[in-house]
C-alpha positions as CSV (number, residue, x, y, z in Angstrom):
1,M,-15.7,15.5,23.9
2,A,-12.1,16.0,22.9
3,T,-9.6,16.0,25.8
4,K,-8.0,19.9,26.6
5,W,-4.3,19.0,25.7
6,V,-2.0,21.6,27.0
7,G,1.2,22.2,24.5
8,N,1.8,21.8,21.0
9,P,3.8,18.2,20.0
10,Q,6.9,19.0,18.0
11,H,5.3,16.1,15.2
12,R,2.0,16.2,14.4
13,L,1.7,12.9,12.1
14,V,3.7,10.0,12.3
15,T,2.8,7.0,9.8
16,V,3.9,3.2,10.5
17,G,3.1,1.0,8.0
18,D,3.6,-1.2,4.6
19,S,3.1,-0.3,0.7
20,L,-0.7,1.6,1.6
21,T,1.1,3.6,3.8
22,Q,4.2,4.4,1.8
23,G,2.4,5.2,-1.0
24,F,3.3,2.4,-3.0
25,Q,1.8,2.7,-7.1
26,S,2.0,0.3,-10.3
27,A,4.7,-1.8,-9.0
28,A,7.1,0.8,-7.6
29,I,7.4,3.2,-4.4
30,F,8.5,6.5,-6.7
31,N,5.0,8.7,-5.7
32,T,5.6,9.8,-1.8
33,P,4.5,12.9,-1.7
34,L,1.4,12.1,-2.6
35,S,1.0,9.3,-0.4
36,Y,-2.1,9.3,1.8
37,P,0.0,10.5,5.0
38,A,0.9,13.6,2.6
39,I,-2.2,14.0,1.6
40,V,-3.4,14.3,5.2
41,A,-0.1,16.6,6.2
42,H,-1.3,18.7,3.0
43,E,-4.7,19.3,4.7
44,L,-3.2,19.6,8.3
45,G,-0.9,22.5,6.9
46,C,2.3,21.0,7.9
47,L,3.8,19.6,4.6
48,P,6.6,21.5,4.5
49,S,7.9,19.7,7.7
50,F,6.3,16.2,7.1
51,R,9.4,14.1,6.1
52,H,9.5,11.5,3.8
53,P,12.1,9.5,1.6
54,L,12.2,9.8,-2.1
55,Y,12.6,7.3,-4.7
56,E,13.2,9.3,-7.7
57,G,15.6,7.3,-10.4
58,H,14.3,5.4,-13.0
59,G,10.6,5.6,-11.8
60,G,11.6,3.8,-8.4
61,L,11.8,0.5,-6.7
62,P,11.4,-2.1,-7.7
63,F,9.7,-1.7,-11.4
64,N,7.0,1.0,-12.4
65,L,4.6,-0.5,-14.3
66,E,3.3,3.1,-16.0
67,L,6.5,4.1,-16.8
68,F,7.0,0.5,-18.6
69,L,3.8,1.1,-20.4
70,R,5.0,4.4,-21.9
71,D,8.4,3.4,-22.6
72,L,6.5,0.6,-25.2
73,E,4.3,3.5,-26.2
74,A,6.9,5.8,-27.5
75,R,8.2,3.0,-29.4
76,Y,5.5,1.2,-30.7
77,G,2.4,3.0,-30.4
78,R,-0.9,2.2,-29.0
79,T,-0.3,-1.8,-29.5
80,V,2.3,-4.0,-30.0
81,D,2.0,-6.2,-33.2
82,W,3.4,-9.8,-33.5
83,W,6.1,-9.1,-35.3
84,E,7.3,-6.4,-33.1
85,A,7.0,-8.5,-30.1
86,P,10.4,-9.7,-30.2
87,Q,12.0,-6.4,-30.6
88,A,9.5,-5.3,-27.7
89,L,10.8,-7.9,-25.4
90,F,14.2,-6.9,-25.7
91,R,13.3,-3.7,-25.0
92,A,11.1,-4.6,-22.0
93,R,14.1,-6.6,-20.5
94,G,16.6,-3.3,-21.5
95,V,14.2,-1.1,-19.5
96,M,14.3,-3.8,-16.8
97,D,17.9,-3.6,-16.8
98,R,18.6,-0.1,-16.7
99,V,16.4,0.2,-13.7
100,E,18.6,-2.5,-11.6
101,D,21.6,-1.0,-13.0
102,Y,20.8,2.4,-11.2
103,W,19.6,1.2,-7.6
104,E,22.3,-1.9,-7.5
105,R,25.3,0.1,-9.1
106,G,24.3,3.6,-10.0
107,P,23.5,6.3,-8.3
108,G,20.4,4.8,-6.4
109,R,22.6,2.4,-4.1
110,A,23.8,6.0,-2.5
111,V,21.8,6.0,0.5
112,P,21.1,9.7,1.7
113,S,22.5,10.5,5.2
114,T,20.2,12.3,7.3
115,T,19.8,12.3,11.3
116,A,16.3,13.5,10.7
117,I,13.7,10.4,11.3
118,M,11.2,10.6,8.9
119,H,7.7,11.0,9.6
120,N,6.1,8.4,7.7
121,L,8.1,5.1,8.7
122,A,6.5,3.1,6.1
123,V,8.3,0.2,4.2
124,F,6.3,-1.3,1.5
125,G,6.4,-5.5,2.0
126,W,6.7,-5.5,5.7
127,D,4.2,-7.1,8.0
128,L,4.1,-7.5,11.8
129,R,7.3,-9.4,12.6
130,D,9.6,-6.7,10.1
131,A,7.5,-3.8,12.1
132,L,9.2,-5.2,15.2
133,S,12.8,-6.8,13.9
134,K,13.8,-5.0,11.4
135,S,16.2,-2.1,11.2
136,A,18.5,-0.3,8.9
137,D,21.3,-2.4,10.4
138,E,19.4,-5.5,9.9
139,C,18.5,-4.4,6.1
140,R,22.2,-3.8,5.4
141,K,23.3,-7.3,6.4
142,R,20.3,-8.7,4.1
143,I,21.6,-6.9,0.7
144,D,23.4,-9.1,-1.2
145,A,26.5,-8.2,-3.3
146,P,25.0,-6.6,-6.7
147,R,25.1,-9.0,-9.8
148,D,24.1,-8.0,-13.2
149,D,21.4,-10.9,-13.8
150,L,20.7,-11.1,-17.2
151,V,17.6,-14.0,-16.6
152,N,16.4,-12.5,-13.5
153,Q,16.4,-8.3,-14.5
154,L,15.0,-7.1,-11.2
155,V,16.2,-5.1,-8.4
156,Q,17.7,-7.0,-5.5
157,N,17.0,-6.7,-2.2
158,A,14.4,-3.8,-3.1
159,G,12.4,-3.7,0.0
160,E,15.7,-3.6,2.5
161,R,16.8,-0.7,-0.3
162,A,13.8,1.1,0.3
163,A,14.0,0.9,4.2
164,L,17.4,2.3,4.1
165,R,15.5,5.6,2.7
166,V,12.9,5.1,5.6
167,L,14.8,4.0,8.4
168,P,17.4,6.1,10.6
169,T,21.2,5.5,9.6
170,R,22.6,8.0,11.5
171,P,24.7,8.4,14.2
172,Q,26.0,4.9,14.0
173,S,23.6,4.0,17.1
174,A,20.4,4.9,15.4
175,G,21.0,2.0,12.7
176,A,19.5,0.0,15.7
177,L,16.2,1.5,15.5
178,T,13.2,-0.4,13.9
179,Q,10.0,1.1,12.7
180,L,8.7,1.3,15.9
181,G,11.7,2.2,17.7
182,A,12.1,4.9,15.4
183,A,8.1,6.3,16.0
184,A,9.3,6.0,19.9
185,E,12.1,8.2,19.5
186,L,9.9,11.0,17.5
187,G,7.6,10.3,20.3
188,K,10.4,11.4,22.8
189,G,10.2,15.0,21.4
190,T,13.3,17.5,22.4
191,E,14.2,19.9,25.2
192,G,11.8,22.9,25.1
193,T,9.2,21.0,23.7
194,D,6.1,19.3,25.1
195,T,7.5,16.1,25.4
196,K,4.7,14.2,27.7
197,H,3.7,13.4,23.7
198,G,5.9,14.4,21.1
199,I,3.6,12.9,18.3
200,E,-0.1,14.3,18.1
201,T,-1.1,11.7,15.7
202,L,0.3,8.0,15.2
203,V,-0.7,6.0,12.6
204,I,-0.5,2.2,12.5
205,F,-1.7,0.6,9.1
206,L,-0.1,-3.1,9.5
207,G,-1.7,-6.6,8.7
208,A,-1.9,-6.7,4.6
209,N,1.4,-8.4,3.9
210,N,0.1,-11.0,6.2
211,A,-2.3,-12.1,3.8
212,L,-1.5,-10.3,0.4
213,R,0.4,-12.7,-0.8
214,A,-2.2,-15.1,-1.3
215,V,-3.5,-13.0,-4.2
216,T,-0.1,-11.6,-5.6
217,E,1.2,-15.3,-5.7
218,L,-2.0,-16.8,-6.1
219,R,-1.1,-19.6,-3.7
220,V,-2.4,-20.1,-0.2
221,E,0.2,-21.4,2.1
222,W,-0.7,-21.4,6.1
223,S,1.5,-20.1,8.5
224,K,3.0,-23.1,11.0
225,D,3.8,-22.7,14.5
226,A,7.4,-23.1,13.8
227,G,8.9,-19.9,11.6
228,F,5.6,-17.3,11.5
229,D,7.6,-15.3,13.6
230,S,11.2,-15.5,11.8
231,L,12.4,-13.0,9.4
232,D,14.3,-15.9,7.4
233,D,11.1,-18.3,7.9
234,K,8.3,-16.4,7.6
235,R,9.2,-16.6,3.6
236,R,7.4,-19.6,3.0
237,F,3.9,-18.7,4.0
238,T,1.1,-16.5,2.3
239,V,-1.7,-16.5,5.0
240,W,-0.9,-15.9,9.0
241,Q,-3.1,-18.1,11.0
242,P,-5.1,-15.9,13.4
243,K,-3.5,-17.0,16.6
244,H,-0.1,-16.1,15.0
245,F,-1.3,-13.1,13.6
246,T,-2.6,-12.3,17.3
247,S,0.4,-13.0,18.8
248,E,2.4,-10.5,16.8
249,L,0.2,-7.9,17.1
250,R,0.0,-8.1,21.0
251,K,4.0,-7.6,20.8
252,V,3.1,-4.6,18.1
253,A,0.6,-3.1,20.3
254,A,3.0,-3.5,23.4
255,E,5.3,-1.1,22.0
256,V,2.8,1.2,20.6
257,A,1.5,1.8,23.4
258,A,4.7,3.0,25.1
259,I,5.0,5.5,22.5
260,K,4.5,8.8,23.6
261,A,1.8,9.9,21.0
262,R,-1.3,12.0,22.2
263,H,-3.8,9.9,19.6
264,V,-3.3,6.3,18.1
265,I,-5.0,5.4,15.3
266,W,-5.1,1.9,13.9
267,C,-6.4,0.7,10.7
268,T,-8.2,-2.7,10.4
269,V,-6.6,-4.7,7.3
270,P,-8.7,-4.8,3.6
271,H,-9.9,-8.4,2.5
272,V,-7.0,-8.4,-0.1
273,T,-9.5,-10.9,-2.4
274,I,-11.2,-7.9,-3.7
275,A,-8.2,-6.3,-5.0
276,P,-8.6,-6.2,-9.1
277,I,-4.9,-8.8,-9.6
278,A,-6.6,-11.5,-9.1
279,R,-9.9,-11.4,-10.8
280,G,-12.8,-14.0,-10.4
281,V,-13.7,-16.2,-13.1
282,D,-17.4,-16.6,-14.6
283,D,-20.2,-16.0,-12.3
284,K,-20.4,-16.1,-8.2
285,V,-20.6,-19.7,-7.2
286,R,-24.2,-19.1,-6.2
287,P,-26.6,-16.1,-6.2
288,G,-26.2,-14.0,-3.0
289,S,-22.5,-15.5,-2.7
290,R,-19.2,-13.1,-2.1
291,Y,-17.1,-15.8,-4.6
292,F,-16.4,-16.8,-7.7
293,P,-15.5,-20.2,-8.5
294,Y,-11.6,-19.4,-9.5
295,Y,-9.3,-16.3,-8.9
296,T,-6.7,-15.7,-11.6
297,R,-4.8,-13.0,-13.3
298,P,-6.8,-10.2,-14.8
299,W,-5.6,-10.6,-18.4
300,I,-6.6,-14.2,-18.5
301,S,-10.1,-14.0,-19.9
302,D,-13.3,-16.8,-18.9
303,G,-12.8,-18.4,-22.0
304,D,-9.0,-19.2,-22.1
305,F,-9.0,-19.8,-18.2
306,D,-8.1,-23.2,-17.7
307,A,-8.0,-24.6,-14.2
308,H,-5.2,-26.8,-14.9
309,R,-2.9,-24.6,-16.0
310,D,-3.2,-21.5,-15.4
311,P,-2.1,-19.5,-11.4
312,K,-5.4,-19.7,-9.3
313,I,-6.8,-19.8,-6.0
314,T,-10.4,-21.4,-5.5
315,D,-13.5,-19.7,-4.0
316,D,-13.2,-21.9,-0.4
317,E,-9.5,-20.6,-0.3
318,A,-10.4,-17.1,-0.9
319,R,-13.1,-17.6,1.6
320,Q,-10.6,-18.7,4.2
321,V,-8.3,-16.0,3.5
322,D,-11.6,-13.4,4.3
323,D,-12.5,-15.2,7.2
324,A,-8.7,-14.9,8.6
325,I,-8.3,-11.2,7.8
326,D,-12.5,-10.8,9.7
327,A,-10.3,-12.5,12.7
328,Y,-7.6,-10.1,12.5
329,N,-9.8,-7.6,12.6
330,D,-11.6,-8.4,15.5
331,A,-8.2,-8.4,17.1
332,I,-7.3,-4.9,16.1
333,T,-10.7,-3.7,17.4
334,A,-10.3,-5.8,20.6
335,T,-6.8,-4.1,21.3
336,V,-8.1,-0.3,20.8
337,R,-10.6,-1.4,22.6
338,A,-9.0,-2.4,25.9
339,A,-6.6,0.6,25.7
340,R,-9.6,2.8,25.4
341,S,-10.7,1.4,28.3
342,K,-7.2,2.3,30.2
343,G,-8.0,6.0,29.1
344,K,-5.7,6.2,26.0
345,D,-7.1,8.2,23.1
346,W,-6.8,5.4,20.4
347,Y,-9.1,5.0,17.6
348,L,-9.9,2.6,14.6
349,L,-10.1,3.5,11.0
350,E,-12.5,0.9,9.6
351,T,-10.4,0.6,6.2
352,C,-11.6,-3.1,6.0
353,G,-15.3,-1.8,5.7
354,L,-14.1,1.1,3.3
355,M,-12.6,-1.4,0.7
356,D,-16.0,-3.5,1.1
357,R,-17.8,-0.6,0.3
358,L,-16.1,0.3,-2.7
359,A,-16.3,-3.3,-4.1
360,S,-17.6,-3.3,-7.5
361,R,-18.0,-7.0,-8.6
362,R,-18.2,-8.6,-5.1
363,Y,-21.1,-6.0,-4.0
364,A,-21.8,-2.9,-6.0
365,E,-23.1,-4.8,-8.7
366,D,-24.6,-7.8,-7.5
367,P,-27.2,-6.6,-5.1
368,L,-27.8,-10.5,-3.9
369,A,-24.6,-10.7,-2.3
370,R,-25.1,-7.7,-0.3
371,P,-25.0,-7.8,3.6
372,D,-27.3,-6.0,5.5
373,W,-24.9,-3.2,6.5
374,W,-23.5,-2.5,2.9
375,Q,-24.2,0.8,1.5
376,P,-22.4,2.3,-1.7
377,Y,-19.6,4.6,-0.4
378,P,-20.3,8.2,-1.9
379,L,-17.4,9.2,-3.8
380,P,-16.1,13.2,-3.1
381,S,-18.0,15.2,-5.8
382,A,-14.8,15.9,-7.8
383,L,-14.6,11.8,-8.6
384,Q,-18.4,11.6,-8.7
385,A,-18.2,14.6,-12.0
386,L,-15.1,12.3,-14.2
387,S,-16.4,10.3,-16.3
388,P,-16.7,7.4,-15.9
389,P,-17.0,7.6,-11.9
390,P,-14.0,5.8,-11.0
391,N,-14.6,2.0,-9.3
392,S,-12.3,-0.8,-8.4
393,H,-12.2,-2.5,-11.4
394,F,-8.7,-2.9,-13.2
395,L,-7.7,0.2,-15.0
396,A,-8.8,0.6,-18.5
397,A,-8.8,3.4,-21.4
398,K,-9.3,4.0,-24.9
399,N,-7.3,6.5,-27.3
400,G,-5.5,7.8,-24.2
401,R,-9.4,8.2,-22.0
402,R,-9.8,6.2,-19.1
403,T,-12.9,3.4,-19.5
404,D,-13.1,1.6,-16.7
405,G,-11.4,1.2,-13.1
406,G,-9.5,4.2,-11.6
407,L,-8.9,3.5,-7.7
408,F,-6.4,0.8,-8.5
409,S,-3.5,1.3,-10.1
410,L,-1.5,-0.7,-12.4
411,D,-0.4,-3.7,-10.2
412,G,-4.6,-4.2,-9.4
413,V,-3.2,-4.3,-5.6
414,H,-2.5,-0.2,-4.8
415,P,-4.6,2.5,-4.9
416,T,-3.7,5.6,-7.6
417,T,-3.4,9.1,-6.5
418,V,-7.2,9.9,-6.1
419,G,-7.7,6.5,-4.1
420,Y,-5.2,7.5,-2.0
421,G,-7.1,10.4,-1.5
422,I,-10.2,8.3,-0.1
423,L,-8.1,6.8,2.5
424,A,-6.8,10.0,3.4
425,Q,-10.3,11.9,4.0
426,E,-11.7,8.6,5.9
427,L,-8.1,9.4,8.2
428,I,-9.3,13.2,8.7
429,N,-12.6,12.3,9.4
430,V,-10.9,10.0,12.3
431,M,-8.4,12.8,13.1
432,R,-11.4,15.5,13.7
433,L,-13.3,12.7,15.8
434,A,-10.2,13.3,17.8
435,G,-10.5,16.9,18.2
436,I,-7.3,17.4,16.0
437,R,-7.1,21.0,14.4
438,F,-6.5,21.4,10.7
439,F,-4.8,24.8,9.5
440,R,-4.7,26.2,6.0
441,P,-0.9,25.7,4.1
442,D,0.2,28.8,6.0
443,G,0.1,27.0,9.2
444,V,-1.9,29.4,11.0
445,T,-5.2,29.8,9.6
446,L,-7.9,27.8,11.5
447,R,-9.9,25.6,9.0
448,Q,-13.7,25.1,10.0
449,D,-15.4,21.5,9.6
450,P,-15.9,19.8,7.4
451,V,-12.4,19.2,6.4
452,L,-11.8,18.2,2.7
453,V,-9.2,16.7,1.0
454,D,-8.6,18.9,-1.8
455,F,-9.9,16.0,-4.8
456,D,-9.2,18.6,-7.9
457,R,-5.2,18.8,-7.1
458,L,-5.1,14.9,-6.5
459,I,-6.9,14.6,-10.0
460,R,-4.6,16.9,-11.7
461,H,-1.8,15.1,-10.2
462,D,-2.9,11.5,-11.1
463,T,-1.6,10.6,-14.7
464,L,-3.5,7.4,-14.4
465,V,-6.7,9.1,-14.2
466,N,-6.3,12.3,-16.2
467,R,-3.7,11.2,-18.6
468,P,-3.4,7.3,-18.8
469,P,-1.0,5.5,-21.1
470,G,-2.1,5.5,-24.8
471,N,-1.7,1.5,-25.0
472,L,-3.5,1.0,-21.7
473,G,-6.6,0.2,-23.9
474,S,-4.7,-3.2,-24.5
475,A,-2.9,-2.6,-21.2
476,L,-3.7,-6.5,-20.1
477,G,-2.8,-7.7,-23.5
478,V,0.7,-5.7,-22.8
479,L,1.0,-6.7,-19.3
480,G,0.0,-10.5,-19.6
481,W,2.3,-10.9,-22.3
482,A,5.2,-8.9,-20.6
483,D,4.4,-11.6,-17.4
484,E,4.4,-14.4,-19.6
485,A,7.3,-13.9,-21.5
486,T,9.4,-12.2,-18.3
487,D,7.8,-13.6,-15.1
488,L,7.5,-9.8,-14.2
489,F,4.5,-9.9,-11.6
490,R,5.7,-13.1,-10.0
491,R,8.9,-11.0,-9.3
492,V,7.6,-7.7,-8.8
493,F,5.6,-9.1,-6.1
494,S,8.1,-11.3,-5.0
495,V,8.9,-8.1,-2.7
496,F,6.2,-8.8,-0.6
């Protein structure tokens, strides 16, 4: 039975996390009004008061692949023919140059000045150490003097620039607040309110970036005792050893425990090897296995793949990364269990299991690989009615209509809007378990169970699902061409 709380906390929902919580899509942060926290706030009836940053210029930070494909389509149609490739490359570099200019030297360089702390405190690319140590003051120190780089045409220090729109910068003393420190300030409430718990629900979704670069860089470099907890030295590593992750988690959990929040929901870390940015090559290594012999970029076909030349990780490396994430999640689960034993109202959202249940190539299309616990995730009726229903394949379309995928955006890592809707629905289910009340948009009319996300609204806003770029039929070829010509993906994902 839910605790009978007294009073009304000032802040109904506060989230601390990385790109998945900030609302990253197609290699850019630009669609924050449709992040999963904003979707939940809409269903709570508090969206007008839910504070989140905006990134409205030139498709956001660091580089919007959807905007890029639509620009190529407007100039060259649904395909880029071989004789158009030189001009297309020149145009691609021009788009990248304009984005760089906007955020480094143009209007995007100016940071909005406000004393109000955001409710969505997530920043793309951040891991446990960033949540503990990075502040607006620290980010300013790390932003280099901008230079117009004709070779590496990508926004420098994109993560720090994005963070300055998330973390408080005013008054001057607020510049020292980290993500967790800013949440703690919200937890204090203000005079005249219920200051025992200034936050009703606090969501903590951190840890994916302690393993994600293994698939975005296709390189497994394990953390070492020296440097795993250093803002500067940790960039050498793509996967944290479980003991290092647990060490950082203890520090994060101690700070979270001190935040005045009625309910805290921790999210487990998804298996990053499921993301279609790292495509399994050929058939599984053996019947009943979860793994493929190699993982490479999705635009490299089985026939073209060369293990001596192409970027890759092996099945053993993928398995080791998954095992590490399982250990991360064991540590997160133990943290929640220990807090509950001490009377704290903490909960666990099994985002790892959610992603596994949506995994097409790993489980859904291979019955022999399914563990005993596995059941397919039942898509909401509005998504089941789409043709075809969304799945976890890389997005594909023909003649302007989606033919495959739909849960992952064009970077092959982050969800589409409807994908974020699924995450929002699962979070709402846990919030209702905690006894949290949901209201209609008027903020007054109480909603009855089941509280369901309005997926019809999300489908209307999801341009990749309902109106994909016309050249998406050759998108893998276009993205592969862009990556080969401009090293696009390595540079985009270097922000993580």
